[in-house]
C-alpha positions in Angstrom: 139.9 -44.7 -40.3 136.9 -44.6 -38.0 137.0 -45.8 -34.4 134.2 -47.6 -32.7 133.7 -49.0 -29.2 133.9 -52.7 -28.6 131.8 -54.8 -26.3 134.6 -54.5 -23.8 134.4 -50.7 -24.0 130.6 -50.7 -23.5 131.2 -52.8 -20.4 133.8 -50.5 -19.1 131.5 -47.5 -19.5 128.6 -49.2 -17.7 128.0 -48.1 -14.1 130.3 -49.5 -11.7 133.0 -50.6 -14.0 136.3 -48.5 -13.6 139.5 -50.0 -14.9 140.5 -47.2 -17.2 141.7 -43.7 -16.2 139.7 -40.6 -16.9 141.3 -39.6 -20.2 141.0 -43.2 -21.6 137.4 -43.2 -20.6 136.6 -39.8 -22.2 138.2 -41.1 -25.4 136.0 -44.1 -25.3 132.9 -41.9 -24.9 133.9 -40.0 -28.1 134.7 -43.0 -30.2 131.6 -44.1 -32.1 132.4 -43.4 -35.7 135.0 -40.9 -34.9 137.9 -40.3 -37.1 141.1 -41.7 -35.8 142.9 -38.2 -36.3 140.2 -36.4 -34.3 140.9 -38.5 -31.2 144.7 -38.8 -31.8 145.1 -35.0 -31.7 143.4 -34.6 -28.2 145.2 -34.0 -25.0 148.1 -32.0 -26.5 149.3 -34.8 -28.7 148.8 -37.6 -26.0 145.7 -38.7 -27.7 147.5 -40.9 -30.2 149.2 -43.0 -27.5 145.9 -43.3 -25.7 144.1 -44.4 -28.8 146.8 -47.0 -29.5 146.5 -48.3 -25.9 142.8 -48.6 -26.2 143.1 -50.4 -29.7 145.8 -52.9 -28.3 143.6 -53.5 -25.2 140.5 -54.3 -27.3 138.4 -51.3 -26.2 138.4 -49.9 -29.6 138.1 -51.1 -33.1 139.1 -49.6 -36.5 136.9 -49.6 -39.6 137.4 -48.2 -43.1 141.0 -49.1 -43.6 141.5 -46.6 -46.5 143.0 -44.0 -44.0 145.2 -46.0 -41.6 147.7 -44.1 -39.7 151.4 -44.8 -40.4 153.0 -47.9 -38.8 151.8 -51.4 -38.2 148.1 -52.0 -38.6 146.3 -52.9 -35.4 145.1 -56.4 -35.1 141.5 -55.3 -34.5 141.1 -53.7 -38.0 137.9 -54.9 -39.7 138.1 -54.9 -43.6 134.5 -53.8 -44.1 133.5 -50.2 -43.9 131.0 -49.2 -41.3 127.8 -47.1 -41.5 128.2 -43.5 -40.4 127.5 -43.0 -36.7 124.3 -41.0 -36.0 124.8 -37.3 -35.2 123.1 -37.8 -31.8 125.8 -40.2 -30.6 128.5 -37.6 -31.6 126.7 -34.8 -29.8 126.1 -37.1 -26.7 129.8 -38.0 -26.6 130.9 -34.4 -26.9 128.4 -33.4 -24.2 129.8 -36.0 -21.8 133.4 -34.7 -22.5 132.1 -31.2 -21.8 130.5 -32.3 -18.5 133.9 -33.8 -17.5 135.6 -30.6 -18.4 133.1 -28.6 -16.3 133.8 -30.9 -13.4 137.6 -30.5 -13.6 137.6 -26.7 -14.1 134.7 -25.4 -11.9 133.2 -28.0 -9.5 135.5 -27.5 -6.7 135.9 -23.6 -6.8 132.9 -22.2 -8.7 130.0 -24.4 -7.6 127.2 -22.1 -8.9 128.9 -21.7 -12.2 129.5 -25.5 -12.5 125.8 -26.0 -11.7 124.7 -23.5 -14.4 127.0 -25.1 -17.0 125.8 -28.6 -16.2 122.2 -27.5 -16.6 123.0 -25.9 -19.9 124.7 -29.0 -21.2 121.8 -31.2 -20.2 119.5 -28.9 -22.2 121.8 -28.8 -25.2 120.2 -31.1 -27.8 121.8 -29.7 -31.0 125.1 -28.5 -32.3 123.9 -24.7 -31.9 123.0 -25.1 -28.3 126.3 -27.1 -27.6 128.2 -24.2 -29.2 126.5 -21.7 -27.0 127.4 -23.7 -23.9 131.0 -23.9 -25.1 131.1 -20.2 -25.5 129.8 -19.6 -21.9 132.3 -22.1 -20.5 135.2 -20.5 -22.4 134.2 -17.0 -21.2 134.2 -18.3 -17.8 137.5 -19.9 -18.1 139.0 -16.7 -19.5 137.5 -14.8 -16.5 138.8 -17.1 -13.9 141.9 -18.6 -15.5 142.9 -16.2 -18.3 142.6 -15.9 -22.0 145.5 -18.1 -22.7 143.9 -21.1 -20.9 140.6 -20.4 -22.7 142.3 -20.3 -26.0 144.0 -23.7 -25.3 140.7 -25.3 -24.5 139.1 -23.6 -27.5 141.7 -25.4 -29.7 140.7 -28.7 -28.2 137.0 -28.0 -29.0 137.9 -27.6 -32.7 138.1 -31.3 -32.8 135.0 -32.1 -30.8 132.3 -29.5 -31.3 130.5 -29.5 -34.7 131.3 -26.3 -36.7 133.5 -24.9 -34.1 136.2 -22.5 -35.3 138.9 -20.7 -33.5 138.5 -17.4 -35.5 134.9 -16.9 -34.4 135.6 -17.5 -30.6 137.6 -14.7 -28.9 137.5 -15.2 -25.1 139.0 -12.2 -23.6 138.4 -11.8 -19.8 
C-alpha cells in the first residue's frame, strides 16, 4: 500500500499552517507514493500509530490495496492504483527529514557543524550526494553522541535513504 498526501496535508505543510506536531509533519513530508511499511517502521515503532492518525484525520490516503496492513481498512482507501512517485519527490522529502534531524541534533550546540550539514543538504541533488551527507552527519553524531546513537540513526536511514545499508556504514567515533 502506498501513502499519498491529501489536499488537507498540502494545506498543513504550507507556510503558516501548524496544527500537527513535528513527527506528524515529517511523516507527511515523506508520504508521496511511500510504502506504508516504510513509514510505519519509523520512530522506533511509533510510526504505525502516527500513520494511522494521519489516515483517520484525512491527511493521508492509501492507494494500491493489494498490500493493506492487518486490521480494518481505512475509509480513505482508493481502489485504483496510483502512478509511481517521481524520484525527485522522494529525495526532496528525505532531504527535508534530514534537515529536521540536523536541527534537532546540532543547531543548538554545534552551530558551525549544523550550518555545514545544512549547506551540504541544500546541494545534495541525487541519491549519492544524499548518502554522502548522511555519512558526514552520522560521523558527527558518533563523535558528539557516541557510536551507539549513530547506529540507531543509521537504522532509521535504511528506510529513508535510497540504497542505504547498515553494513556499509560503520560510524565509530
